[in-house]
C-alpha positions in Angstrom: -18.9 -15.5 130.0 -22.2 -15.0 127.8 -22.6 -18.0 125.4 -21.9 -16.8 121.5 -25.0 -17.2 119.2 -23.7 -19.8 115.9 -25.3 -18.5 113.1 -24.6 -18.9 109.2 -23.8 -15.9 108.0 -23.3 -16.4 104.7 -25.9 -15.3 101.8 -27.8 -17.3 100.4 -27.1 -16.8 96.7 -28.7 -20.0 94.9 -32.5 -20.2 94.0 -33.3 -23.8 94.6 -35.6 -23.9 91.3 -37.0 -27.1 89.8 -34.5 -27.2 86.5 -32.1 -26.9 89.4 -33.0 -30.1 91.0 -33.5 -32.1 87.8 -29.5 -30.7 87.1 -28.6 -32.3 90.2 -31.0 -36.2 89.2 -29.7 -35.8 86.0 -26.1 -35.6 87.3 -26.1 -38.7 89.7 -26.5 -42.2 89.5 -29.8 -42.9 86.9 -32.9 -45.2 88.3 -33.2 -48.6 86.6 -36.3 -49.1 83.9 -38.5 -50.2 86.9 -38.2 -47.7 89.0 -38.6 -45.4 86.3 -42.1 -47.6 85.6 -43.3 -47.5 89.1 -43.0 -43.9 89.4 -44.8 -43.1 86.2 -47.4 -45.5 87.8 -47.5 -43.9 91.2 -48.0 -40.6 89.5 -51.0 -41.7 86.9 -52.9 -44.7 88.6 -52.9 -44.5 92.2 -54.3 -41.7 94.7 -51.8 -39.0 96.8 -48.7 -39.7 94.5 -47.3 -36.6 96.4 -46.5 -39.9 99.5 -44.0 -41.0 96.8 -40.2 -40.8 97.6 -38.4 -38.2 95.0 -36.4 -39.8 92.6 -33.0 -37.6 94.6 -33.8 -39.1 97.6 -34.2 -42.9 96.6 -30.8 -42.2 94.7 -28.9 -40.1 98.0 -30.0 -43.4 99.9 -28.8 -46.1 97.4 -25.5 -44.3 97.9 -25.6 -44.3 101.7 -26.5 -48.3 101.4 -23.8 -48.9 99.2 -20.7 -46.3 100.9 -22.6 -48.2 104.4 -21.9 -51.5 103.2 -25.4 -52.7 104.2 -26.9 -56.0 103.4 -29.6 -55.0 106.5 -32.1 -52.2 105.9 -36.0 -51.3 107.5 -38.7 -49.1 105.0 -40.7 -47.3 107.6 -43.4 -46.2 105.2 -44.0 -48.7 102.0 -46.9 -46.4 100.0 -46.2 -48.2 96.1 -43.2 -49.6 96.8 -39.9 -47.2 95.3 -38.2 -46.6 98.7 -38.1 -50.4 99.5 -37.4 -51.7 95.5 -34.2 -48.6 95.8 -33.0 -50.4 98.5 -33.4 -53.8 97.4 -31.8 -52.9 94.5 -28.2 -51.3 96.1 -28.0 -54.2 98.0 -26.0 -57.2 97.2 -27.2 -60.8 96.8 -27.9 -61.6 100.9 -29.3 -58.6 101.9 -32.8 -58.0 103.0 -35.8 -55.4 103.5 -37.7 -55.6 106.3 -40.6 -53.4 104.8 -43.3 -51.8 107.1 -47.0 -50.7 106.2 -50.8 -51.1 107.4 -52.1 -51.4 104.4 -52.4 -54.1 100.9 -54.1 -51.0 99.6 -51.0 -49.8 98.1 -47.9 -52.4 99.0 -50.4 -54.7 96.3 -48.8 -52.1 93.5 -45.2 -52.6 95.6 -45.3 -56.2 95.0 -45.0 -56.6 91.1 -42.7 -54.0 90.5 -40.2 -55.9 93.1 -40.6 -58.9 91.4 -40.5 -57.6 88.0 -37.2 -55.8 89.2 -36.1 -59.3 90.3 -35.9 -58.1 94.1 -38.9 -59.7 95.8 -36.5 -62.2 97.4 -35.0 -59.4 99.7 -37.7 -58.2 100.9 -39.8 -59.2 103.3 -42.9 -57.2 103.3 -44.8 -57.1 107.3 -48.7 -55.5 107.2 -49.2 -54.4 110.5 -48.2 -51.5 112.8 -44.5 -50.5 112.2 -44.1 -50.4 116.0 -45.1 -54.3 116.2 -43.1 -55.0 113.4 -39.6 -53.0 115.2 -40.5 -54.5 118.7 -40.9 -58.2 117.2 -37.2 -57.8 115.6 -36.3 -56.5 118.9 -37.3 -59.5 120.7 -36.2 -61.5 118.1 -32.6 -60.7 119.1 -31.9 -58.5 116.1 -31.1 -55.2 118.1 -28.1 -53.2 117.0 -27.8 -55.3 113.6 -29.0 -53.2 111.0 -27.4 -50.8 108.9 -30.2 -48.2 107.3 -33.8 -47.5 108.1 -35.9 -45.1 106.3 -39.0 -43.3 107.9 -41.6 -42.2 106.3 -45.0 -42.8 108.0 -47.5 -42.3 109.8 -45.9 -39.1 111.4 -47.3 -39.1 114.7 -45.7 -42.1 115.4 -42.3 -41.1 114.5 -41.1 -40.4 117.9 -41.9 -45.2 118.7 -40.1 -45.0 115.6 -36.9 -43.4 116.4 -36.4 -45.0 119.4 -37.4 -48.7 118.4 -35.1 -47.5 115.1 -32.4 -46.3 118.1 -32.5 -50.1 119.4 -32.3 -51.7 115.9 -29.4 -49.4 114.4 -25.7 -50.9 114.5 -23.0 -48.4 115.5 -22.0 -46.6 112.2 -25.6 -46.8 110.5 -27.7 -44.3 109.8 -31.2 -43.6 110.0 -33.2 -40.9 108.2 -35.9 -39.4 109.0 -38.1 -38.2 106.0 -40.6 -34.7 106.3 -38.7 -32.7 108.8 -39.9 -29.7 107.6 -43.1 -30.2 106.8 -43.1 -27.5 103.7 -42.1 -25.3 105.4 -44.7 -25.1 108.7 -42.5 -26.4 110.8 -41.5 -22.4 111.4 -44.9 -21.2 111.9 -45.8 -22.0 115.7 -49.0 -21.0 115.3 -49.5 -24.1 112.8 -50.5 -26.9 115.3 -51.9 -29.3 113.2 -51.1 -33.3 114.7 -48.2 -34.0 111.9 -46.7 -30.4 111.8 -46.6 -30.5 115.7 -45.5 -34.3 116.0 -42.5 -33.2 113.3 -42.0 -30.1 115.4 -41.3 -32.4 118.7 -39.1 -34.9 116.8 -36.6 -32.4 115.1 -36.2 -30.5 118.5 -35.9 -33.8 120.1 -33.4 -34.9 117.7 -31.5 -31.8 118.0 -30.9 -32.0 121.9 -30.2 -36.1 121.7 -26.6 -36.5 123.4 -26.9 -40.2 121.9 -26.5 -39.3 118.3 -25.4 -37.0 115.8 -27.4 -35.7 113.0 -27.3 -33.8 110.4 -30.7 -31.7 108.8 -30.6 -31.7 105.0 -33.1 -29.2 103.1 -33.7 -31.2 100.2 -37.1 -32.8 99.2 -39.3 -32.0 102.3 -36.4 -32.1 104.6 -34.2 -35.5 105.5 -32.6 -35.8 108.4 -29.8 -38.1 109.3 -29.0 -40.3 112.7 -26.0 -42.4 113.9 -25.5 -43.5 117.4 -22.5 -41.6 119.1 
């Protein structure tokens, strides 16, 4: 029998405008004052503010952390620290975030906001290649002990972070992989930019990976959620 191709045949009637995105944000859990201050600071005083995790993303991740009853989180790619801050705020008092970045250029700002929010003691910032930090966690016997991992760093290393993350995440935990749509450039097969090519490859790898269940969500710049089978 010929294989059946399954497609979503429903008509797309909803245009996702910025106003509609704001409506969804207004009707979700709200950011606290330090999160808001960090966002405004980054937008106004830091280079490349487009690297900042979006408000709807962090609220969603905090929701996931809560329903997972998470205590151990990894944040791959810190920038000015919003994702690490948000994770720490969602964790219980004994929760921990391992935050991975290669530079203190932006994380120096992150530390100030973490302290202001009273969660600095929950965050262990590692300034070195994230692959090294993840491998160290494995070598230290922490495989299968993390509840939530967020990957939002150099796109050409996503495959490495994914593989190491699969070793570190517990059964039932979630890995969230950011920027999987590349502003739609993944659809342009003539676009061979390194970041786009790397994301296209990891998207295809995860799609075909029988080790995991996965769901790609088309909000922000696209997020893929993965959990081990």
